[in-house]
PQR file of N, CA, C, O and H, with PARSE charges and radii, in Angstrom:
ATOM      1  N   MET A   1     -28.703  22.729  23.737 -0.4000 1.5000
ATOM      2  CA  MET A   1     -28.497  22.660  25.171 -0.0000 2.0000
ATOM      3  C   MET A   1     -29.843  22.383  25.834  0.5500 1.7000
ATOM      4  O   MET A   1     -30.883  22.900  25.426 -0.5500 1.4000
ATOM      5  N   ASP A   2     -29.784  21.578  26.831 -0.4000 1.5000
ATOM      6  CA  ASP A   2     -30.994  21.168  27.511 -0.0000 2.0000
ATOM      7  C   ASP A   2     -31.322  22.155  28.635  0.5500 1.7000
ATOM      8  O   ASP A   2     -30.427  22.652  29.319 -0.5500 1.4000
ATOM      9  H   ASP A   2     -28.939  21.159  27.162  0.4000 1.0000
ATOM     10  N   VAL A   3     -32.594  22.426  28.812 -0.4000 1.5000
ATOM     11  CA  VAL A   3     -33.024  23.372  29.840 -0.0000 2.0000
ATOM     12  C   VAL A   3     -32.789  22.788  31.228  0.5500 1.7000
ATOM     13  O   VAL A   3     -32.623  23.530  32.196 -0.5500 1.4000
ATOM     14  H   VAL A   3     -33.321  22.022  28.257  0.4000 1.0000
ATOM     15  N   ASP A   4     -32.774  21.468  31.327 -0.4000 1.5000
ATOM     16  CA  ASP A   4     -32.542  20.827  32.627 -0.0000 2.0000
ATOM     17  C   ASP A   4     -31.175  21.199  33.191  0.5500 1.7000
ATOM     18  O   ASP A   4     -31.022  21.344  34.404 -0.5500 1.4000
ATOM     19  H   ASP A   4     -32.909  20.865  30.541  0.4000 1.0000
ATOM     20  N   LEU A   5     -30.192  21.352  32.329 -0.4000 1.5000
ATOM     21  CA  LEU A   5     -28.853  21.728  32.781 -0.0000 2.0000
ATOM     22  C   LEU A   5     -28.879  23.108  33.434  0.5500 1.7000
ATOM     23  O   LEU A   5     -28.225  23.323  34.455 -0.5500 1.4000
ATOM     24  H   LEU A   5     -30.316  21.235  31.343  0.4000 1.0000
ATOM     25  N   ILE A   6     -29.618  24.028  32.862 -0.4000 1.5000
ATOM     26  CA  ILE A   6     -29.728  25.373  33.430 -0.0000 2.0000
ATOM     27  C   ILE A   6     -30.398  25.317  34.797  0.5500 1.7000
ATOM     28  O   ILE A   6     -29.976  26.000  35.730 -0.5500 1.4000
ATOM     29  H   ILE A   6     -30.149  23.854  32.033  0.4000 1.0000
ATOM     30  N   PHE A   7     -31.446  24.499  34.914 -0.4000 1.5000
ATOM     31  CA  PHE A   7     -32.127  24.369  36.197 -0.0000 2.0000
ATOM     32  C   PHE A   7     -31.230  23.718  37.242  0.5500 1.7000
ATOM     33  O   PHE A   7     -31.256  24.110  38.408 -0.5500 1.4000
ATOM     34  H   PHE A   7     -31.788  23.944  34.156  0.4000 1.0000
ATOM     35  N   LYS A   8     -30.439  22.729  36.839 -0.4000 1.5000
ATOM     36  CA  LYS A   8     -29.520  22.083  37.779 -0.0000 2.0000
ATOM     37  C   LYS A   8     -28.478  23.074  38.287  0.5500 1.7000
ATOM     38  O   LYS A   8     -28.186  23.119  39.482 -0.5500 1.4000
ATOM     39  H   LYS A   8     -30.418  22.410  35.891  0.4000 1.0000
ATOM     40  N   ILE A   9     -27.921  23.867  37.376 -0.4000 1.5000
ATOM     41  CA  ILE A   9     -26.916  24.856  37.775 -0.0000 2.0000
ATOM     42  C   ILE A   9     -27.537  25.912  38.681  0.5500 1.7000
ATOM     43  O   ILE A   9     -26.918  26.332  39.659 -0.5500 1.4000
ATOM     44  H   ILE A   9     -28.158  23.831  36.405  0.4000 1.0000
ATOM     45  N   ALA A  10     -28.741  26.338  38.367 -0.4000 1.5000
ATOM     46  CA  ALA A  10     -29.418  27.324  39.208 -0.0000 2.0000
ATOM     47  C   ALA A  10     -29.714  26.758  40.594  0.5500 1.7000
ATOM     48  O   ALA A  10     -29.557  27.455  41.597 -0.5500 1.4000
ATOM     49  H   ALA A  10     -29.244  25.997  37.573  0.4000 1.0000
ATOM     50  N   ALA A  11     -30.138  25.505  40.653 -0.4000 1.5000
ATOM     51  CA  ALA A  11     -30.433  24.883  41.942 -0.0000 2.0000
ATOM     52  C   ALA A  11     -29.162  24.757  42.785  0.5500 1.7000
ATOM     53  O   ALA A  11     -29.178  25.019  43.987 -0.5500 1.4000
ATOM     54  H   ALA A  11     -30.266  24.939  39.839  0.4000 1.0000
ATOM     55  N   ILE A  12     -28.074  24.357  42.149 -0.4000 1.5000
ATOM     56  CA  ILE A  12     -26.800  24.271  42.874 -0.0000 2.0000
ATOM     57  C   ILE A  12     -26.394  25.643  43.384  0.5500 1.7000
ATOM     58  O   ILE A  12     -25.922  25.770  44.513 -0.5500 1.4000
ATOM     59  H   ILE A  12     -28.061  24.144  41.172  0.4000 1.0000
ATOM     60  N   GLY A  13     -26.572  26.665  42.567 -0.4000 1.5000
ATOM     61  CA  GLY A  13     -26.226  28.021  42.976 -0.0000 2.0000
ATOM     62  C   GLY A  13     -27.034  28.503  44.162  0.5500 1.7000
ATOM     63  O   GLY A  13     -26.490  29.130  45.072 -0.5500 1.4000
ATOM     64  H   GLY A  13     -26.956  26.562  41.649  0.4000 1.0000
ATOM     65  N   ILE A  14     -28.329  28.218  44.163 -0.4000 1.5000
ATOM     66  CA  ILE A  14     -29.190  28.644  45.272 -0.0000 2.0000
ATOM     67  C   ILE A  14     -28.822  27.917  46.562  0.5500 1.7000
ATOM     68  O   ILE A  14     -28.724  28.532  47.624 -0.5500 1.4000
ATOM     69  H   ILE A  14     -28.770  27.709  43.425  0.4000 1.0000
ATOM     70  N   VAL A  15     -28.620  26.608  46.462 -0.4000 1.5000
ATOM     71  CA  VAL A  15     -28.272  25.824  47.656 -0.0000 2.0000
ATOM     72  C   VAL A  15     -26.930  26.274  48.225  0.5500 1.7000
ATOM     73  O   VAL A  15     -26.777  26.407  49.439 -0.5500 1.4000
ATOM     74  H   VAL A  15     -28.700  26.109  45.600  0.4000 1.0000
ATOM     75  N   VAL A  16     -25.965  26.507  47.349 -0.4000 1.5000
ATOM     76  CA  VAL A  16     -24.637  26.926  47.810 -0.0000 2.0000
ATOM     77  C   VAL A  16     -24.686  28.332  48.396  0.5500 1.7000
ATOM     78  O   VAL A  16     -23.985  28.616  49.367 -0.5500 1.4000
ATOM     79  H   VAL A  16     -26.089  26.399  46.362  0.4000 1.0000
ATOM     80  N   ALA A  17     -25.490  29.204  47.833 -0.4000 1.5000
ATOM     81  CA  ALA A  17     -25.598  30.559  48.381 -0.0000 2.0000
ATOM     82  C   ALA A  17     -26.182  30.533  49.788  0.5500 1.7000
ATOM     83  O   ALA A  17     -25.694  31.230  50.678 -0.5500 1.4000
ATOM     84  H   ALA A  17     -26.059  28.974  47.044  0.4000 1.0000
ATOM     85  N   VAL A  18     -27.217  29.737  49.991 -0.4000 1.5000
ATOM     86  CA  VAL A  18     -27.815  29.630  51.322 -0.0000 2.0000
ATOM     87  C   VAL A  18     -26.827  28.992  52.293  0.5500 1.7000
ATOM     88  O   VAL A  18     -26.653  29.471  53.414 -0.5500 1.4000
ATOM     89  H   VAL A  18     -27.613  29.171  49.268  0.4000 1.0000
ATOM     90  N   LEU A  19     -26.185  27.917  51.861 -0.4000 1.5000
ATOM     91  CA  LEU A  19     -25.218  27.245  52.723 -0.0000 2.0000
ATOM     92  C   LEU A  19     -24.038  28.148  53.051  0.5500 1.7000
ATOM     93  O   LEU A  19     -23.525  28.123  54.169 -0.5500 1.4000
ATOM     94  H   LEU A  19     -26.326  27.528  50.951  0.4000 1.0000
ATOM     95  N   ASN A  20     -23.616  28.931  52.095 -0.4000 1.5000
ATOM     96  CA  ASN A  20     -22.516  29.870  52.317 -0.0000 2.0000
ATOM     97  C   ASN A  20     -22.904  30.911  53.367  0.5500 1.7000
ATOM     98  O   ASN A  20     -22.103  31.225  54.247 -0.5500 1.4000
ATOM     99  H   ASN A  20     -24.033  28.951  51.186  0.4000 1.0000
ATOM    100  N   GLN A  21     -24.102  31.441  53.288 -0.4000 1.5000
ATOM    101  CA  GLN A  21     -24.561  32.423  54.272 -0.0000 2.0000
ATOM    102  C   GLN A  21     -24.657  31.819  55.672  0.5500 1.7000
ATOM    103  O   GLN A  21     -24.258  32.440  56.657 -0.5500 1.4000
ATOM    104  H   GLN A  21     -24.753  31.186  52.573  0.4000 1.0000
ATOM    105  N   VAL A  22     -25.193  30.599  55.747 -0.4000 1.5000
ATOM    106  CA  VAL A  22     -25.323  29.937  57.048 -0.0000 2.0000
ATOM    107  C   VAL A  22     -23.954  29.694  57.661  0.5500 1.7000
ATOM    108  O   VAL A  22     -23.745  29.965  58.843 -0.5500 1.4000
ATOM    109  H   VAL A  22     -25.517  30.095  54.947  0.4000 1.0000
ATOM    110  N   LEU A  23     -23.023  29.184  56.867 -0.4000 1.5000
ATOM    111  CA  LEU A  23     -21.691  28.910  57.387 -0.0000 2.0000
ATOM    112  C   LEU A  23     -20.947  30.188  57.750  0.5500 1.7000
ATOM    113  O   LEU A  23     -20.221  30.220  58.743 -0.5500 1.4000
ATOM    114  H   LEU A  23     -23.193  28.964  55.906  0.4000 1.0000
ATOM    115  N   SER A  24     -21.119  31.230  56.962 -0.4000 1.5000
ATOM    116  CA  SER A  24     -20.440  32.492  57.262 -0.0000 2.0000
ATOM    117  C   SER A  24     -20.957  33.099  58.562  0.5500 1.7000
ATOM    118  O   SER A  24     -20.175  33.610  59.364 -0.5500 1.4000
ATOM    119  H   SER A  24     -21.709  31.203  56.155  0.4000 1.0000
ATOM    120  N   ARG A  25     -22.244  33.047  58.769 -0.4000 1.5000
ATOM    121  CA  ARG A  25     -22.813  33.611  60.003 -0.0000 2.0000
ATOM    122  C   ARG A  25     -22.464  32.784  61.231  0.5500 1.7000
ATOM    123  O   ARG A  25     -22.472  33.283  62.356 -0.5500 1.4000
ATOM    124  H   ARG A  25     -22.880  32.632  58.118  0.4000 1.0000
ATOM    125  N   ALA A  26     -22.156  31.500  60.996 -0.4000 1.5000
ATOM    126  CA  ALA A  26     -21.764  30.639  62.109 -0.0000 2.0000
ATOM    127  C   ALA A  26     -20.275  30.773  62.423  0.5500 1.7000
ATOM    128  O   ALA A  26     -19.768  30.135  63.346 -0.5500 1.4000
ATOM    129  H   ALA A  26     -22.149  31.094  60.082  0.4000 1.0000
ATOM    130  N   GLY A  27     -19.580  31.605  61.652 -0.4000 1.5000
ATOM    131  CA  GLY A  27     -18.164  31.812  61.896 -0.0000 2.0000
ATOM    132  C   GLY A  27     -17.264  30.786  61.244  0.5500 1.7000
ATOM    133  O   GLY A  27     -16.090  30.671  61.598 -0.5500 1.4000
ATOM    134  H   GLY A  27     -19.991  32.124  60.902  0.4000 1.0000
ATOM    135  N   ARG A  28     -17.795  30.051  60.309 -0.4000 1.5000
ATOM    136  CA  ARG A  28     -17.007  29.026  59.622 -0.0000 2.0000
ATOM    137  C   ARG A  28     -16.738  29.476  58.187  0.5500 1.7000
ATOM    138  O   ARG A  28     -17.219  28.873  57.227 -0.5500 1.4000
ATOM    139  H   ARG A  28     -18.749  30.145  60.022  0.4000 1.0000
ATOM    140  N   ASP A  29     -15.966  30.537  58.069 -0.4000 1.5000
ATOM    141  CA  ASP A  29     -15.703  31.125  56.760 -0.0000 2.0000
ATOM    142  C   ASP A  29     -14.887  30.201  55.859  0.5500 1.7000
ATOM    143  O   ASP A  29     -15.093  30.185  54.646 -0.5500 1.4000
ATOM    144  H   ASP A  29     -15.576  31.026  58.849  0.4000 1.0000
ATOM    145  N   GLU A  30     -13.965  29.434  56.434 -0.4000 1.5000
ATOM    146  CA  GLU A  30     -13.148  28.537  55.623 -0.0000 2.0000
ATOM    147  C   GLU A  30     -14.005  27.435  54.997  0.5500 1.7000
ATOM    148  O   GLU A  30     -13.830  27.084  53.830 -0.5500 1.4000
ATOM    149  H   GLU A  30     -13.797  29.446  57.420  0.4000 1.0000
ATOM    150  N   GLN A  31     -14.922  26.901  55.784 -0.4000 1.5000
ATOM    151  CA  GLN A  31     -15.799  25.866  55.255 -0.0000 2.0000
ATOM    152  C   GLN A  31     -16.768  26.437  54.221  0.5500 1.7000
ATOM    153  O   GLN A  31     -17.141  25.746  53.274 -0.5500 1.4000
ATOM    154  H   GLN A  31     -15.063  27.186  56.732  0.4000 1.0000
ATOM    155  N   ALA A  32     -17.171  27.681  54.395 -0.4000 1.5000
ATOM    156  CA  ALA A  32     -18.039  28.327  53.410 -0.0000 2.0000
ATOM    157  C   ALA A  32     -17.304  28.479  52.084  0.5500 1.7000
ATOM    158  O   ALA A  32     -17.873  28.254  51.016 -0.5500 1.4000
ATOM    159  H   ALA A  32     -16.868  28.242  55.165  0.4000 1.0000
ATOM    160  N   MET A  33     -16.033  28.864  52.166 -0.4000 1.5000
ATOM    161  CA  MET A  33     -15.240  29.012  50.943 -0.0000 2.0000
ATOM    162  C   MET A  33     -15.025  27.661  50.268  0.5500 1.7000
ATOM    163  O   MET A  33     -15.106  27.560  49.044 -0.5500 1.4000
ATOM    164  H   MET A  33     -15.571  29.047  53.034  0.4000 1.0000
ATOM    165  N   MET A  34     -14.755  26.637  51.046 -0.4000 1.5000
ATOM    166  CA  MET A  34     -14.546  25.302  50.471 -0.0000 2.0000
ATOM    167  C   MET A  34     -15.834  24.767  49.839  0.5500 1.7000
ATOM    168  O   MET A  34     -15.786  24.090  48.812 -0.5500 1.4000
ATOM    169  H   MET A  34     -14.689  26.719  52.040  0.4000 1.0000
ATOM    170  N   THR A  35     -16.973  25.067  50.444 -0.4000 1.5000
ATOM    171  CA  THR A  35     -18.251  24.657  49.865 -0.0000 2.0000
ATOM    172  C   THR A  35     -18.482  25.345  48.532  0.5500 1.7000
ATOM    173  O   THR A  35     -18.939  24.724  47.572 -0.5500 1.4000
ATOM    174  H   THR A  35     -17.012  25.617  51.278  0.4000 1.0000
ATOM    175  N   THR A  36     -18.166  26.622  48.480 -0.4000 1.5000
ATOM    176  CA  THR A  36     -18.322  27.372  47.233 -0.0000 2.0000
ATOM    177  C   THR A  36     -17.399  26.830  46.159  0.5500 1.7000
ATOM    178  O   THR A  36     -17.810  26.680  45.008 -0.5500 1.4000
ATOM    179  H   THR A  36     -17.795  27.126  49.260  0.4000 1.0000
ATOM    180  N   LEU A  37     -16.166  26.537  46.514 -0.4000 1.5000
ATOM    181  CA  LEU A  37     -15.214  25.998  45.539 -0.0000 2.0000
ATOM    182  C   LEU A  37     -15.627  24.614  45.055  0.5500 1.7000
ATOM    183  O   LEU A  37     -15.485  24.304  43.872 -0.5500 1.4000
ATOM    184  H   LEU A  37     -15.832  26.659  47.448  0.4000 1.0000
ATOM    185  N   ALA A  38     -16.134  23.785  45.953 -0.4000 1.5000
ATOM    186  CA  ALA A  38     -16.596  22.458  45.563 -0.0000 2.0000
ATOM    187  C   ALA A  38     -17.777  22.554  44.596  0.5500 1.7000
ATOM    188  O   ALA A  38     -17.849  21.806  43.621 -0.5500 1.4000
ATOM    189  H   ALA A  38     -16.250  24.037  46.914  0.4000 1.0000
ATOM    190  N   ALA A  39     -18.688  23.464  44.866 -0.4000 1.5000
ATOM    191  CA  ALA A  39     -19.833  23.649  43.960 -0.0000 2.0000
ATOM    192  C   ALA A  39     -19.372  24.168  42.603  0.5500 1.7000
ATOM    193  O   ALA A  39     -19.915  23.781  41.568 -0.5500 1.4000
ATOM    194  H   ALA A  39     -18.630  24.072  45.658  0.4000 1.0000
ATOM    195  N   LEU A  40     -18.380  25.037  42.607 -0.4000 1.5000
ATOM    196  CA  LEU A  40     -17.839  25.546  41.350 -0.0000 2.0000
ATOM    197  C   LEU A  40     -17.237  24.422  40.525  0.5500 1.7000
ATOM    198  O   LEU A  40     -17.425  24.373  39.310 -0.5500 1.4000
ATOM    199  H   LEU A  40     -17.938  25.352  43.447  0.4000 1.0000
ATOM    200  N   VAL A  41     -16.517  23.524  41.171 -0.4000 1.5000
ATOM    201  CA  VAL A  41     -15.926  22.387  40.459 -0.0000 2.0000
ATOM    202  C   VAL A  41     -17.013  21.484  39.894  0.5500 1.7000
ATOM    203  O   VAL A  41     -16.898  21.010  38.763 -0.5500 1.4000
ATOM    204  H   VAL A  41     -16.364  23.563  42.159  0.4000 1.0000
ATOM    205  N   VAL A  42     -18.058  21.243  40.661 -0.4000 1.5000
ATOM    206  CA  VAL A  42     -19.155  20.395  40.185 -0.0000 2.0000
ATOM    207  C   VAL A  42     -19.824  21.014  38.961  0.5500 1.7000
ATOM    208  O   VAL A  42     -20.081  20.322  37.976 -0.5500 1.4000
ATOM    209  H   VAL A  42     -18.152  21.627  41.579  0.4000 1.0000
ATOM    210  N   VAL A  43     -20.100  22.295  39.021 -0.4000 1.5000
ATOM    211  CA  VAL A  43     -20.749  22.977  37.890 -0.0000 2.0000
ATOM    212  C   VAL A  43     -19.825  23.002  36.674  0.5500 1.7000
ATOM    213  O   VAL A  43     -20.280  22.810  35.546 -0.5500 1.4000
ATOM    214  H   VAL A  43     -19.891  22.857  39.821  0.4000 1.0000
ATOM    215  N   LEU A  44     -18.536  23.236  36.895 -0.4000 1.5000
ATOM    216  CA  LEU A  44     -17.591  23.237  35.768 -0.0000 2.0000
ATOM    217  C   LEU A  44     -17.513  21.865  35.115  0.5500 1.7000
ATOM    218  O   LEU A  44     -17.411  21.772  33.891 -0.5500 1.4000
ATOM    219  H   LEU A  44     -18.166  23.392  37.811  0.4000 1.0000
ATOM    220  N   MET A  45     -17.559  20.811  35.901 -0.4000 1.5000
ATOM    221  CA  MET A  45     -17.542  19.467  35.320 -0.0000 2.0000
ATOM    222  C   MET A  45     -18.799  19.213  34.492  0.5500 1.7000
ATOM    223  O   MET A  45     -18.728  18.574  33.442 -0.5500 1.4000
ATOM    224  H   MET A  45     -17.642  20.887  36.894  0.4000 1.0000
ATOM    225  N   MET A  46     -19.931  19.699  34.948 -0.4000 1.5000
ATOM    226  CA  MET A  46     -21.162  19.549  34.179 -0.0000 2.0000
ATOM    227  C   MET A  46     -21.065  20.297  32.857  0.5500 1.7000
ATOM    228  O   MET A  46     -21.482  19.788  31.817 -0.5500 1.4000
ATOM    229  H   MET A  46     -19.988  20.218  35.801  0.4000 1.0000
ATOM    230  N   VAL A  47     -20.514  21.500  32.899 -0.4000 1.5000
ATOM    231  CA  VAL A  47     -20.405  22.310  31.683 -0.0000 2.0000
ATOM    232  C   VAL A  47     -19.370  21.714  30.734  0.5500 1.7000
ATOM    233  O   VAL A  47     -19.572  21.726  29.520 -0.5500 1.4000
ATOM    234  H   VAL A  47     -20.175  21.914  33.744  0.4000 1.0000
ATOM    235  N   VAL A  48     -18.274  21.198  31.264 -0.4000 1.5000
ATOM    236  CA  VAL A  48     -17.244  20.594  30.414 -0.0000 2.0000
ATOM    237  C   VAL A  48     -17.799  19.383  29.677  0.5500 1.7000
ATOM    238  O   VAL A  48     -17.476  19.169  28.509 -0.5500 1.4000
ATOM    239  H   VAL A  48     -18.110  21.188  32.250  0.4000 1.0000
ATOM    240  N   GLN A  49     -18.626  18.592  30.345 -0.4000 1.5000
ATOM    241  CA  GLN A  49     -19.240  17.451  29.672 -0.0000 2.0000
ATOM    242  C   GLN A  49     -20.137  17.900  28.526  0.5500 1.7000
ATOM    243  O   GLN A  49     -20.158  17.272  27.468 -0.5500 1.4000
ATOM    244  H   GLN A  49     -18.888  18.766  31.294  0.4000 1.0000
ATOM    245  N   GLU A  50     -20.866  18.967  28.731 -0.4000 1.5000
ATOM    246  CA  GLU A  50     -21.733  19.480  27.664 -0.0000 2.0000
ATOM    247  C   GLU A  50     -20.905  20.045  26.509  0.5500 1.7000
ATOM    248  O   GLU A  50     -21.276  19.879  25.347 -0.5500 1.4000
ATOM    249  H   GLU A  50     -20.849  19.478  29.590  0.4000 1.0000
ATOM    250  N   ILE A  51     -19.802  20.703  26.813 -0.4000 1.5000
ATOM    251  CA  ILE A  51     -18.938  21.246  25.760 -0.0000 2.0000
ATOM    252  C   ILE A  51     -18.300  20.107  24.966  0.5500 1.7000
ATOM    253  O   ILE A  51     -18.180  20.193  23.744 -0.5500 1.4000
ATOM    254  H   ILE A  51     -19.501  20.837  27.757  0.4000 1.0000
ATOM    255  N   ALA A  52     -17.895  19.046  25.652 -0.4000 1.5000
ATOM    256  CA  ALA A  52     -17.341  17.880  24.957 -0.0000 2.0000
ATOM    257  C   ALA A  52     -18.386  17.272  24.031  0.5500 1.7000
ATOM    258  O   ALA A  52     -18.074  16.870  22.910 -0.5500 1.4000
ATOM    259  H   ALA A  52     -17.993  18.975  26.644  0.4000 1.0000
ATOM    260  N   SER A  53     -19.611  17.208  24.499 -0.4000 1.5000
ATOM    261  CA  SER A  53     -20.699  16.706  23.660 -0.0000 2.0000
ATOM    262  C   SER A  53     -20.919  17.602  22.444  0.5500 1.7000
ATOM    263  O   SER A  53     -21.180  17.114  21.344 -0.5500 1.4000
ATOM    264  H   SER A  53     -19.865  17.535  25.409  0.4000 1.0000
ATOM    265  N   LEU A  54     -20.811  18.902  22.646 -0.4000 1.5000
ATOM    266  CA  LEU A  54     -20.954  19.844  21.534 -0.0000 2.0000
ATOM    267  C   LEU A  54     -19.856  19.643  20.501  0.5500 1.7000
ATOM    268  O   LEU A  54     -20.127  19.636  19.300 -0.5500 1.4000
ATOM    269  H   LEU A  54     -20.598  19.299  23.539  0.4000 1.0000
ATOM    270  N   PHE A  55     -18.614  19.479  20.958 -0.4000 1.5000
ATOM    271  CA  PHE A  55     -17.504  19.271  20.027 -0.0000 2.0000
ATOM    272  C   PHE A  55     -17.665  17.960  19.261  0.5500 1.7000
ATOM    273  O   PHE A  55     -17.353  17.900  18.071 -0.5500 1.4000
ATOM    274  H   PHE A  55     -18.394  19.485  21.933  0.4000 1.0000
ATOM    275  N   ASP A  56     -18.141  16.922  19.918 -0.4000 1.5000
ATOM    276  CA  ASP A  56     -18.395  15.662  19.224 -0.0000 2.0000
ATOM    277  C   ASP A  56     -19.467  15.832  18.152  0.5500 1.7000
ATOM    278  O   ASP A  56     -19.366  15.265  17.064 -0.5500 1.4000
ATOM    279  H   ASP A  56     -18.395  16.971  20.884  0.4000 1.0000
ATOM    280  N   MET A  57     -20.484  16.611  18.468 -0.4000 1.5000
ATOM    281  CA  MET A  57     -21.548  16.849  17.507 -0.0000 2.0000
ATOM    282  C   MET A  57     -21.038  17.636  16.304  0.5500 1.7000
ATOM    283  O   MET A  57     -21.423  17.355  15.169 -0.5500 1.4000
ATOM    284  H   MET A  57     -20.566  17.071  19.352  0.4000 1.0000
ATOM    285  N   VAL A  58     -20.182  18.610  16.544 -0.4000 1.5000
ATOM    286  CA  VAL A  58     -19.612  19.400  15.448 -0.0000 2.0000
ATOM    287  C   VAL A  58     -18.707  18.512  14.588  0.5500 1.7000
ATOM    288  O   VAL A  58     -18.709  18.622  13.362 -0.5500 1.4000
ATOM    289  H   VAL A  58     -19.869  18.839  17.466  0.4000 1.0000
ATOM    290  N   LYS A  59     -17.935  17.633  15.233 -0.4000 1.5000
ATOM    291  CA  LYS A  59     -17.063  16.735  14.473 -0.0000 2.0000
ATOM    292  C   LYS A  59     -17.876  15.816  13.572  0.5500 1.7000
ATOM    293  O   LYS A  59     -17.509  15.601  12.417 -0.5500 1.4000
ATOM    294  H   LYS A  59     -17.934  17.544  16.229  0.4000 1.0000
ATOM    295  N   THR A  60     -18.976  15.273  14.086 -0.4000 1.5000
ATOM    296  CA  THR A  60     -19.789  14.397  13.246 -0.0000 2.0000
ATOM    297  C   THR A  60     -20.535  15.192  12.179  0.5500 1.7000
ATOM    298  O   THR A  60     -20.788  14.680  11.089 -0.5500 1.4000
ATOM    299  H   THR A  60     -19.274  15.448  15.025  0.4000 1.0000
ATOM    300  N   LEU A  61     -20.883  16.419  12.479 -0.4000 1.5000
ATOM    301  CA  LEU A  61     -21.595  17.236  11.503 -0.0000 2.0000
ATOM    302  C   LEU A  61     -20.728  17.543  10.291  0.5500 1.7000
ATOM    303  O   LEU A  61     -21.188  17.470   9.152 -0.5500 1.4000
ATOM    304  H   LEU A  61     -20.677  16.836  13.365  0.4000 1.0000
ATOM    305  N   PHE A  62     -19.462  17.889  10.548 -0.4000 1.5000
ATOM    306  CA  PHE A  62     -18.550  18.235   9.459 -0.0000 2.0000
ATOM    307  C   PHE A  62     -17.685  17.069   9.028  0.5500 1.7000
ATOM    308  O   PHE A  62     -16.781  17.242   8.210 -0.5500 1.4000
ATOM    309  H   PHE A  62     -19.089  17.948  11.474  0.4000 1.0000
ATOM    310  N   ARG A  63     -17.944  15.882   9.563 -0.4000 1.5000
ATOM    311  CA  ARG A  63     -17.233  14.652   9.226 -0.0000 2.0000
ATOM    312  C   ARG A  63     -15.715  14.823   9.374  0.5500 1.7000
ATOM    313  O   ARG A  63     -14.950  14.524   8.457 -0.5500 1.4000
ATOM    314  H   ARG A  63     -18.679  15.742  10.228  0.4000 1.0000
ATOM    315  N   LEU A  64     -15.305  15.305  10.536 -0.4000 1.5000
ATOM    316  CA  LEU A  64     -13.878  15.509  10.796 -0.0000 2.0000
ATOM    317  C   LEU A  64     -13.281  14.319  11.484  0.5500 1.7000
ATOM    318  O   LEU A  64     -12.086  14.313  11.781 -0.5500 1.4000
ATOM    319  H   LEU A  64     -15.926  15.549  11.280  0.4000 1.0000
TER
END
C-alpha cells in the first residue's frame, strides 16, 4: 500500500471535517451531511480500487 493513499484520505477527512463544522454552524445541516456522505463515497471508491489491485496481485502471485 502506498503512503500517498493514506495522506489523501487524511487530507479529505480534514477538509470535510472543517467544511462540516462551517456548514453546521451556518445552519445548513443537510448540506453538511451530504458533504460528509459525498466524501465517504469518494474515499470508498479510492479504497475499492486499491483492494481490486490487491486481488489482482494475489491472482497473479498464485497463478489463478
